[in-house]
C-alpha positions in Angstrom: 21.0 3.3 -1.6 18.3 4.9 0.8 17.8 1.9 2.8 21.4 2.1 3.9 21.3 5.9 4.7 21.4 6.4 8.5 19.7 10.0 8.1 16.6 8.3 7.1 15.2 6.8 10.3 12.4 5.0 8.6 13.3 4.2 4.9 10.5 2.8 2.8 10.9 -1.1 2.2 9.5 -2.8 -0.9 6.3 -4.7 0.2 7.9 -7.8 -1.4 10.5 -7.7 1.3 8.2 -7.5 4.2 8.4 -10.2 6.8 4.6 -9.9 7.2 3.7 -9.3 3.7 1.9 -12.6 3.1 -0.4 -11.9 5.9 -3.9 -10.9 5.2 -4.4 -7.1 4.6 -5.2 -5.0 7.8 -8.5 -3.5 8.5 -7.2 0.1 7.9 -5.7 -0.8 4.7 -9.1 -2.3 3.5 -10.9 0.5 4.7 -8.6 3.0 2.8 -8.5 0.8 -0.3 -12.4 0.8 -0.4 -12.4 4.6 -0.4 -9.6 4.8 -3.1 -11.3 2.2 -5.3 -14.7 4.0 -5.1 -13.0 7.2 -6.2 -11.1 5.3 -9.0 -14.2 3.5 -10.1 -12.5 0.1 -9.5 -13.5 -3.2 -7.8 -11.2 -4.6 -5.3 -10.0 -8.4 -5.2 -11.8 -10.4 -2.4 -8.7 -11.3 -0.7 -5.4 -9.3 -0.4 -2.1 -9.6 1.5 -0.5 -6.7 3.3 2.1 -6.5 0.5 -0.8 -6.6 -2.4 -2.9 -4.1 -0.5 0.3 -1.6 0.0 0.9 -1.8 -3.7 -2.8 -1.2 -4.7 -2.8 1.8 -2.3 0.2 3.1 -4.1 -1.4 2.6 -7.4 -4.8 4.0 -6.6 -3.3 6.9 -4.8 -1.4 7.8 -8.0 -4.6 7.4 -10.3 -6.7 9.5 -7.8 -4.3 12.2 -6.9 -4.7 11.4 -3.2 -1.8 10.4 -0.6 1.6 11.5 -0.5 3.3 13.2 -3.1 
């Protein structure tokens, strides 16, 4: 399991497991989401948590071809 691999100093954690995941999305998350949503032709929900925003960023990056490979 990658989370237990000591060779990975910053393993990716599931947003559902974030301690702060239920807090409101951050300004940078919302700004990036606005850009991605515009490119994808999608509207954004009014209120998002940090975890929801992270998942939506991943989804929209995949749909638009932006972001990490």
